[in-house]
C-alpha positions in Angstrom: -162.7 -95.6 59.9 -159.3 -97.6 59.9 -159.4 -97.9 56.1 -160.0 -94.2 55.7 -156.8 -93.4 57.8 -154.7 -96.0 56.3 -152.7 -93.4 54.3 -149.9 -91.7 56.5 -150.9 -88.3 55.1 -154.3 -88.6 56.0 -153.5 -90.0 59.4 -151.1 -87.1 60.1 -153.9 -84.7 59.3 -156.4 -86.4 61.3 -153.9 -86.5 64.3 -153.1 -82.9 64.1 -157.0 -82.0 63.9 -157.3 -84.2 66.9 -154.5 -82.3 68.8 -155.7 -78.9 67.6 -159.4 -78.5 67.1 -160.4 -75.7 65.0 -157.2 -75.7 63.0 -157.6 -74.2 59.6 -156.3 -75.3 56.4 -153.1 -72.9 56.0 -152.0 -73.9 59.4 -152.5 -77.6 58.7 -150.3 -77.3 55.6 -147.6 -75.1 57.3 -147.2 -77.5 60.3 -147.2 -80.6 58.1 -145.1 -79.0 55.4 -147.6 -80.1 52.9 -149.0 -78.3 49.8 -152.4 -76.7 50.5 -154.0 -78.4 47.5 -152.9 -81.8 49.0 -154.0 -81.0 52.4 -157.4 -79.7 50.9 -158.0 -83.2 49.0 -157.4 -85.1 52.0 -159.6 -82.8 54.2 -162.5 -83.2 51.7 -161.9 -86.7 51.8 -162.1 -87.0 55.4 -165.2 -84.8 55.5 -166.9 -86.9 53.0 -166.3 -90.1 55.1 -167.5 -88.0 58.2 -164.5 -88.3 60.2 -164.0 -84.4 60.3 -166.4 -81.6 60.3 -165.7 -78.1 58.9 -167.0 -74.8 60.6 -166.9 -71.8 58.6 -169.0 -69.5 60.8 -165.9 -67.2 61.4 -164.8 -66.6 57.8 -162.0 -69.2 58.1 -163.0 -72.7 57.6 -161.9 -74.7 60.7 -161.8 -78.2 61.1 -162.8 -80.4 64.0 -162.9 -84.4 64.6 -166.7 -85.3 64.0 -168.5 -85.1 67.4 -165.3 -83.9 69.4 -166.5 -80.4 70.3 -169.9 -79.0 70.6 -171.2 -75.7 68.8 -170.7 -73.6 71.8 -167.2 -74.8 72.6 -166.4 -74.2 68.9 -167.3 -70.6 69.3 -165.1 -70.3 72.4 -162.1 -71.9 70.8 -162.3 -69.4 68.2 -162.5 -66.5 70.4 -159.8 -67.7 72.6 -157.5 -68.3 69.6 -157.1 -64.5 69.1 -154.1 -63.2 70.7 -155.5 -59.9 72.0 -158.6 -61.7 73.3 -156.3 -64.2 75.0 -154.2 -61.2 76.5 -157.5 -59.5 78.0 -158.8 -62.9 79.4 -155.4 -63.8 81.1 -155.0 -60.1 82.4 -158.6 -60.5 84.0 -157.9 -63.9 85.4 -155.0 -62.8 87.4 -156.5 -59.3 88.4 -160.1 -60.1 89.2 -162.4 -56.9 88.6 -160.6 -54.4 86.3 -161.4 -51.0 84.9 -161.4 -50.3 81.1 -158.3 -47.9 81.7 -156.5 -50.5 83.8 -156.8 -53.2 81.3 -155.8 -50.7 78.6 -152.6 -49.9 80.3 -151.8 -53.7 80.6 -152.9 -54.9 77.1 -151.4 -52.8 74.4 -154.2 -51.9 72.2 -156.2 -48.8 71.2 -159.1 -48.0 73.4 -161.7 -48.7 70.6 -160.0 -52.2 70.1 -160.2 -53.1 73.7 -164.0 -52.0 73.9 -164.7 -54.0 70.9 -163.1 -57.2 72.4 -164.5 -56.7 75.9 -168.0 -56.4 74.2 -167.5 -59.5 72.3 -166.4 -61.5 75.5 -169.6 -60.2 77.4 -171.8 -61.1 74.6 -170.5 -64.4 74.5 -170.7 -64.9 78.3 -167.0 -65.2 78.8 -166.5 -62.3 81.1 -169.0 -59.9 83.1 -169.6 -56.4 83.2 -170.1 -54.8 86.7 -171.1 -51.2 87.3 -169.5 -49.0 89.9 -171.2 -45.6 89.8 -169.9 -44.3 86.6 -167.1 -46.8 86.2 -167.4 -50.2 84.5 -165.4 -53.2 86.0 -164.8 -56.3 84.0 -164.3 -59.8 85.4 
């Protein structure tokens, strides 16, 4: 592996992926101030030498160090990188069980957008839905 990371450019890309698992090409390019084509070349090289592994489940190709993160954790990382989802989770962590309308007052999105994200979080076992008569509480 040492020979593969001999080039400074490749080492910088490797280290950035190590510090930011799930980072995508454009973000790597932006942070390192390198042309996208150059970053892409080195990513393909690192992938070919089994140093990194891409994940394209979400539409974006995200990069991880080989064996650094399991499949389930990759899914969580992708979900938690979304600003609205992170706001919802942080709100719920601070406020235990909350009704849809209360979350809506604190997370500035449309009701349908909030429902979409809450359902996604429930489906991925990140939050729970509790029923209180006709009301639904999220935690």
